[in-house]
N, CA, C and O atoms as a MOPAC input file, in Angstrom:
PM7 MOZYME 1SCF
protein

 N     11.51600 1   -17.52400 1    19.85900 1
 C     10.16300 1   -17.33300 1    19.58100 1
 C     10.35500 1   -16.31200 1    18.39500 1
 O     11.27700 1   -15.51300 1    18.23200 1
 N      9.36000 1   -16.51900 1    17.68800 1
 C      9.23500 1   -15.81500 1    16.37200 1
 C      8.48000 1   -14.50200 1    16.65400 1
 O      7.59800 1   -14.36600 1    17.50100 1
 N      8.94400 1   -13.57300 1    15.83800 1
 C      8.31900 1   -12.09900 1    15.85100 1
 C      7.60700 1   -11.76900 1    14.65300 1
 O      7.69400 1   -12.49300 1    13.66100 1
 N      6.87700 1   -10.68200 1    14.66900 1
 C      6.32700 1   -10.17700 1    13.42900 1
 C      7.37100 1   -10.09700 1    12.19100 1
 O      7.14100 1   -10.44700 1    11.03400 1
 N      8.52500 1    -9.57500 1    12.68800 1
 C      9.53100 1    -9.22800 1    11.70200 1
 C      9.80600 1   -10.60400 1    11.07300 1
 O     10.15700 1   -10.53700 1     9.89600 1
 N      9.72800 1   -11.75400 1    11.56600 1
 C      9.84200 1   -13.07400 1    10.78000 1
 C      8.97300 1   -13.32200 1     9.67000 1
 O      9.14900 1   -14.35300 1     9.02100 1
 N      8.15100 1   -12.60200 1     9.38900 1
 C      6.91500 1   -12.95200 1     8.59900 1
 C      6.89900 1   -11.85500 1     7.33400 1
 O      7.29700 1   -10.70000 1     7.48200 1
 N      6.42800 1   -12.33200 1     6.18500 1
 C      6.03100 1   -11.33200 1     5.21300 1
 C      4.80200 1   -10.74900 1     5.53000 1
 O      3.88600 1   -11.43300 1     5.98700 1
 N      4.69000 1    -9.45800 1     5.31500 1
 C      3.60000 1    -8.63300 1     5.62300 1
 C      3.12800 1    -8.05700 1     4.23600 1
 O      3.96600 1    -7.60400 1     3.45600 1
 N      1.88800 1    -8.07300 1     3.95200 1
 C      1.45100 1    -7.44300 1     2.91900 1
 C      0.47200 1    -6.19900 1     3.42600 1
 O     -0.36600 1    -6.31700 1     4.32000 1
 N      0.73600 1    -5.01600 1     2.69900 1
 C     -0.05200 1    -3.91500 1     2.97000 1
 C     -0.54200 1    -3.39500 1     1.67800 1
 O      0.17800 1    -3.44000 1     0.68100 1
 N     -1.76600 1    -2.89200 1     1.65000 1
 C     -2.44900 1    -2.39200 1     0.66100 1
 C     -3.76300 1    -1.56100 1     0.86700 1
 O     -4.59700 1    -1.87600 1     1.71600 1
 N     -3.89600 1    -0.47900 1     0.03500 1
 C     -4.95200 1     0.48900 1     0.24600 1
 C     -6.16800 1    -0.40500 1     0.10400 1
 O     -6.17200 1    -1.44400 1    -0.55600 1
 N     -7.34000 1     0.15000 1     0.86800 1
 C     -8.61000 1    -0.50400 1     0.67200 1
 C     -9.42000 1     0.25400 1    -0.22400 1
 O     -8.89400 1     1.23900 1    -0.74100 1
 N    -10.66900 1    -0.03700 1    -0.51900 1
 C    -11.57200 1     0.74700 1    -1.53300 1
 C    -12.06500 1     1.96500 1    -0.86000 1
 O    -12.42500 1     2.91800 1    -1.55100 1
 N    -12.11800 1     2.02100 1     0.53700 1
 C    -12.71400 1     3.11200 1     1.35800 1
 C    -11.62300 1     4.00000 1     1.80700 1
 O    -11.88400 1     4.69800 1     2.78600 1
 N    -10.40700 1     4.11100 1     1.26000 1
 C     -9.39400 1     5.02700 1     1.62500 1
 C     -8.79800 1     4.54400 1     2.97200 1
 O     -8.12100 1     5.32500 1     3.64100 1
 N     -8.99200 1     3.48800 1     3.31700 1
 C     -8.07500 1     3.00000 1     4.56600 1
 C     -7.19100 1     1.96500 1     4.04100 1
 O     -7.14200 1     1.71200 1     2.83700 1
 N     -6.48600 1     1.35900 1     4.92600 1
 C     -5.14700 1     0.50100 1     4.57200 1
 C     -5.58000 1    -0.84900 1     5.32500 1
 O     -6.20300 1    -0.85800 1     6.38600 1
 N     -5.17100 1    -1.96200 1     4.63900 1
 C     -5.16200 1    -3.16700 1     5.27300 1
 C     -3.67900 1    -3.93200 1     5.36100 1
 O     -2.93100 1    -3.92100 1     4.38300 1
 N     -3.37500 1    -4.48200 1     6.39000 1
 C     -2.06700 1    -5.12000 1     6.47000 1
 C     -2.40300 1    -6.51900 1     7.11200 1
 O     -3.19500 1    -6.56500 1     8.05300 1
 N     -1.84800 1    -7.59000 1     6.64800 1
 C     -1.93200 1    -8.94200 1     6.99300 1
 C     -0.68800 1    -9.79600 1     6.81500 1
 O      0.27500 1    -9.46200 1     6.12500 1
 N     -0.80300 1   -10.99600 1     7.54000 1
 C      0.37900 1   -11.92000 1     7.51500 1
 C     -0.28400 1   -13.15600 1     6.70000 1
 O     -1.10400 1   -13.89000 1     7.25300 1
 N      0.09700 1   -13.33300 1     5.42600 1
 C     -0.47300 1   -14.34900 1     4.76300 1
 C     -0.36800 1   -15.71000 1     5.38700 1
 O     -1.27000 1   -16.52500 1     5.19200 1
 N      0.74600 1   -16.03000 1     6.17700 1
 C      1.15300 1   -17.31100 1     6.72800 1
 C      0.37300 1   -17.60600 1     8.02000 1
 O      0.58600 1   -18.68300 1     8.57600 1
 N     -0.53200 1   -16.72400 1     8.55700 1
 C     -0.94700 1   -16.87200 1     9.78300 1
 C     -2.61200 1   -16.33000 1     9.66700 1
 O     -2.93700 1   -15.15200 1     9.51500 1
 N     -3.46800 1   -17.38700 1     9.76900 1
 C     -4.87100 1   -17.19100 1     9.49700 1
 C     -5.26500 1   -16.26200 1    10.56100 1
 O     -4.86200 1   -16.40500 1    11.71500 1
 N     -6.11900 1   -15.22500 1    10.16000 1
 C     -6.63400 1   -14.30900 1    11.16800 1
 C     -5.76500 1   -13.21200 1    11.51900 1
 O     -6.23300 1   -12.29500 1    12.19400 1
 N     -4.52300 1   -13.18700 1    11.13800 1
 C     -3.59800 1   -12.06000 1    11.34800 1
 C     -3.69500 1   -10.96300 1    10.29200 1
 O     -2.95400 1   -10.86500 1     9.31400 1
 N     -4.75300 1   -10.11000 1    10.62900 1
 C     -4.99500 1    -8.90200 1     9.60800 1
 C     -5.34900 1    -7.84600 1    10.48300 1
 O     -5.68500 1    -8.04000 1    11.65100 1
 N     -5.27500 1    -6.62100 1     9.89000 1
 C     -5.67100 1    -5.37100 1    10.52800 1
 C     -5.90100 1    -4.19200 1     9.57700 1
 O     -5.33100 1    -4.16200 1     8.48600 1
 N     -6.73100 1    -3.21900 1     9.97800 1
 C     -6.86600 1    -2.04100 1     9.16000 1
 C     -6.44900 1    -0.72800 1     9.94400 1
 O     -6.27300 1    -0.77900 1    11.16100 1
 N     -6.31400 1     0.29000 1     9.32700 1
 C     -6.05200 1     1.52800 1     9.66500 1
 C     -6.37900 1     2.62200 1     8.80000 1
 O     -6.43300 1     2.43100 1     7.58500 1
 N     -6.61100 1     3.80100 1     9.32000 1
 C     -6.72500 1     4.96200 1     8.38800 1
 C     -5.52500 1     5.41200 1     7.63500 1
 O     -5.62300 1     6.16400 1     6.66600 1
 N     -4.45800 1     4.98000 1     8.05000 1
 C     -3.11300 1     5.16600 1     7.42000 1
 C     -2.40600 1     3.91700 1     7.38600 1
 O     -2.73400 1     2.97200 1     8.10400 1
 N     -1.36300 1     3.87700 1     6.50800 1
 C     -0.52000 1     2.67100 1     6.46100 1
 C      0.17200 1     2.43200 1     7.90000 1
 O      0.39400 1     1.28800 1     8.29600 1
 N      0.43800 1     3.35200 1     8.51200 1
 C      1.24100 1     3.27600 1     9.76700 1
 C      0.27200 1     2.73700 1    10.93100 1
 O      0.62800 1     1.92600 1    11.78700 1
 N     -0.92800 1     3.27500 1    10.84000 1
 C     -2.07500 1     2.81800 1    11.70700 1
 C     -2.25700 1     1.44200 1    11.53700 1
 O     -2.33900 1     0.75800 1    12.55700 1
 N     -2.34600 1     0.83200 1    10.28800 1
 C     -2.77300 1    -0.56900 1     9.99600 1
 C     -1.54200 1    -1.39400 1    10.39700 1
 O     -1.74300 1    -2.56600 1    10.71400 1
 N     -0.30700 1    -0.91900 1    10.41800 1
 C      0.97900 1    -1.90400 1    10.69300 1
 C      0.98900 1    -1.72400 1    12.17700 1
 O      1.37800 1    -2.74700 1    12.74000 1
 N      0.67600 1    -0.72100 1    13.00700 1
 C      0.48100 1    -0.70800 1    14.42400 1
 C     -0.46200 1    -1.63700 1    14.93200 1
 O     -0.19700 1    -2.28600 1    15.94300 1
 N     -1.63500 1    -1.77500 1    14.27200 1
 C     -2.93700 1    -2.43400 1    14.80600 1
 C     -2.24900 1    -4.01000 1    14.52100 1
 O     -2.38200 1    -4.87200 1    15.39000 1
 N     -1.52300 1    -4.30300 1    13.26300 1
 C     -1.24500 1    -5.53600 1    13.11300 1
 C     -0.12000 1    -6.11500 1    14.20900 1
 O      0.01000 1    -7.30800 1    14.48400 1
 N      0.60600 1    -5.10500 1    14.73400 1
 C      1.42600 1    -5.48900 1    15.81000 1
 C      0.70700 1    -6.10300 1    16.98400 1
 O      1.09100 1    -7.12500 1    17.55300 1
 N     -0.29900 1    -5.44800 1    17.28600 1
 C     -1.37100 1    -5.96800 1    18.43200 1
 C     -2.02500 1    -7.20200 1    18.11800 1
 O     -2.11900 1    -8.08500 1    18.97000 1
 N     -2.50100 1    -7.33800 1    16.91500 1
 C     -3.22300 1    -8.46600 1    16.38900 1
 C     -2.15600 1    -9.81800 1    16.54000 1
 O     -2.50100 1   -10.91300 1    16.98500 1
 N     -0.98600 1    -9.51700 1    16.13000 1
 C      0.02100 1   -10.57000 1    16.07900 1
 C      0.39500 1   -10.98400 1    17.56200 1
 O      0.59200 1   -12.16300 1    17.85500 1
 N      0.47700 1   -10.00200 1    18.43900 1
 C      0.76300 1   -10.30000 1    19.93700 1
 C     -0.35600 1   -11.09400 1    20.41300 1
 O     -0.04400 1   -12.12000 1    21.01700 1
 N     -1.54100 1   -10.85400 1    20.27700 1
 C     -2.69300 1   -11.71200 1    20.59900 1
 C     -2.66900 1   -13.20900 1    20.17500 1
 O     -2.91300 1   -14.18600 1    20.88300 1
 N     -2.30500 1   -13.16800 1    18.80000 1
 C     -2.22800 1   -14.47200 1    18.20300 1
 C     -1.16000 1   -15.35500 1    18.74000 1
 O     -1.36100 1   -16.55000 1    18.95600 1
 N      0.04100 1   -14.72900 1    18.96800 1
 C      1.25600 1   -15.26900 1    19.58300 1
 C      0.95600 1   -15.99200 1    20.82100 1
 O      1.32800 1   -17.14000 1    21.06700 1
 N      0.18500 1   -15.16000 1    21.66100 1
 C     -0.30200 1   -15.59900 1    22.92900 1
 C     -1.18000 1   -16.72200 1    23.04400 1
 O     -1.07200 1   -17.54100 1    23.95700 1
 N     -2.17700 1   -16.79500 1    22.00700 1
 C     -3.04400 1   -17.83600 1    21.86300 1
 C     -2.46500 1   -19.23800 1    21.47400 1
 O     -2.90300 1   -20.31300 1    21.88200 1
 N     -1.31000 1   -19.03800 1    20.53800 1
 C     -0.56100 1   -20.19400 1    20.12000 1
 C      0.06300 1   -20.77200 1    21.39600 1
 O     -0.04200 1   -21.96300 1    21.68700 1
 N      0.75700 1   -19.82000 1    22.18700 1
 C      1.47300 1   -20.21600 1    23.26800 1
 C      0.71700 1   -20.85900 1    24.24300 1
 O      1.18100 1   -21.85300 1    24.80100 1
 N     -0.30100 1   -20.46000 1    24.50400 1
 C     -1.31700 1   -20.95600 1    25.51200 1
 C     -1.81700 1   -22.29000 1    25.22100 1
 O     -2.13900 1   -22.99200 1    26.17900 1
 N     -1.93700 1   -22.76900 1    23.97200 1
 C     -2.33500 1   -24.03000 1    23.53800 1
 C     -1.21100 1   -24.95700 1    23.11000 1
 O     -1.39600 1   -26.08000 1    22.64000 1
 N     -0.00300 1   -24.37700 1    23.31700 1
 C      1.33700 1   -25.07100 1    23.18400 1
 C      1.68900 1   -25.53100 1    21.65200 1
 O      2.28900 1   -26.55200 1    21.31400 1
 N      1.18700 1   -24.56300 1    20.87100 1
 C      1.68500 1   -24.74200 1    19.44800 1
 C      2.60700 1   -23.72300 1    19.02900 1
 O      2.52200 1   -22.59300 1    19.51100 1
 N      3.59800 1   -24.05500 1    18.06100 1
 C      4.32200 1   -23.00900 1    17.49900 1
 C      3.71000 1   -22.19900 1    16.46300 1
 O      2.81300 1   -22.74200 1    15.81800 1
 N      4.03400 1   -20.96800 1    16.17400 1
 C      3.68700 1   -20.20000 1    15.13200 1
 C      3.96600 1   -20.93300 1    13.74400 1
 O      4.91100 1   -21.72100 1    13.70900 1
 N      3.29100 1   -20.74700 1    12.73300 1
 C      3.64100 1   -21.51500 1    11.45600 1
 C      4.73400 1   -20.77000 1    10.81700 1
 O      5.06400 1   -19.62000 1    11.10900 1
 N      5.34100 1   -21.62000 1     9.80100 1
 C      6.38900 1   -20.85300 1     9.07600 1
 C      5.87100 1   -19.85600 1     8.20600 1
 O      4.66300 1   -19.85600 1     7.96900 1
 N      6.67500 1   -18.94700 1     7.66300 1
 C      6.41200 1   -17.92600 1     6.68600 1
 C      6.05900 1   -18.48000 1     5.42500 1
 O      6.53400 1   -19.58800 1     5.17400 1
 N      5.38800 1   -17.98700 1     4.65200 1
 C      5.02300 1   -18.43700 1     3.24100 1
 C      5.74600 1   -17.42400 1     2.13500 1
 O      5.99600 1   -16.23400 1     2.32600 1
 N      6.02000 1   -18.19900 1     0.92500 1
 C      6.80500 1   -17.29500 1    -0.15300 1
 C      5.54900 1   -16.84100 1    -0.97900 1
 O      4.71800 1   -17.64100 1    -1.40900 1
 N      5.48800 1   -15.48000 1    -1.16100 1
 C      4.53100 1   -14.91000 1    -1.99900 1
 C      4.87900 1   -15.02100 1    -3.48700 1
 O      6.04700 1   -14.77400 1    -3.78900 1
 N      4.04800 1   -15.35100 1    -4.42300 1
 C      4.39500 1   -15.35700 1    -5.56900 1
 C      3.47100 1   -14.23800 1    -6.30800 1
 O      2.24300 1   -14.31600 1    -6.29400 1
 N      4.15000 1   -13.23800 1    -6.92600 1
 C      3.26500 1   -12.17200 1    -7.69600 1
 C      3.21700 1   -12.42900 1    -9.02000 1
 O      4.22500 1   -12.55800 1    -9.71500 1
 N      1.84900 1   -12.53000 1    -9.50300 1
 C      1.72600 1   -12.85000 1   -10.87300 1
 C      1.63300 1   -11.58700 1   -11.64400 1
 O      1.20600 1   -10.54500 1   -11.14500 1
 N      2.02600 1   -11.69400 1   -12.82800 1
 C      2.22500 1   -10.63300 1   -13.73800 1
 C      0.79400 1   -10.27300 1   -14.25700 1
 O      0.19800 1   -11.11000 1   -14.93500 1
 N      0.28900 1    -9.22300 1   -14.01000 1
 C     -1.15100 1    -8.77700 1   -14.41100 1
 C     -1.32000 1    -8.40300 1   -16.02000 1
 O     -2.37500 1    -8.02300 1   -16.52700 1
 N     -0.22000 1    -8.56700 1   -16.62900 1
 C     -0.15400 1    -8.31800 1   -18.27600 1
 C     -0.40200 1    -9.47800 1   -18.83600 1
 O     -0.41500 1    -9.58100 1   -20.06300 1

């Protein structure tokens, strides 16, 4: 069974001083927190819920995606 560590996780500051963490490969797998650590901790909870939902309906979690970072210059 896949774990959150099997996925690419994106974290970034938000406009209001909080942080966002998400897994691009899994729709709806995103969380926020007042600190980077809080956002990552909440993402763990969200991932566990999504993992349980996939299990209940008999589906496998999707494969990870490769992110391509575009040069802003």
